[in-house]
N, C-alpha and C positions, 0 to 999 in steps of 0.2 A: 436524585436519581441520575446515575451516570449514563451518558448518551451511548447508544449502540455504535460499534465501530463503523458500520455502513453509514449511519447518520453523520458521524464525524467526517468521513470521507466526502460525502455529498456537501457538507458545510464548507469543507476546505476548498472544494472545487467551485462552489457558488460564490463564496466570499473569502478569498484567500488573505486579504489584508486583516480581517478580524478573527481569523481562525487560529485556534490554539494548536491545530494539527498540521500546520504548514511545514514544520521541520520534518515530521514523520513522512509527509507526502513527498518532500524533496528527496529524502534519503531513499525511499522506496522507488521513486522514479529513476534515480541514478543507477541503482543496482539492477532494476528491470531493464533499463536501456542497455546496460553492459551484457546482460543475459541474452537479450533479443539479438544483439549484434554478434554474439559469440558463435552462432551457427549451431548451437546445441539444441535449439528449439525444434521439436518435431511436429508441433501443431500450434496454430495461432492462438487457440484458446488458452494454452499454457501460459502465455504472457500475461493475460489478464489475471489469472489465478495467482501467479507469482507476485504480481504487483499488490493484489489484495492481501495476500498472506504476509508480505513484507510490511505493508502499512499496518496491519493488525499487530504484528510483532513489535514494531517501533512504538505504536500507540499504547499497547497494554503491557509490554515488557515480558509477555509470555510467548512460548513457542507455539505457533498455530497448529503444529502437527500433533500436539498433545490434547486434542479435542476428544 
């Protein structure tokens, strides 16, 4: 059974050296940092949502908006 995206994220945060999701997390973090520093953010909670959606996209290969 494939692990849930949230479980993969927690695993990557807890044990980054052994995680298969480290690359997805790094990509999501870089894009999120660029978004946060762009000044386009209107609410701080948007940053966490963008990070999670990007991580999910890189991890699954699917567009998270298509839920």
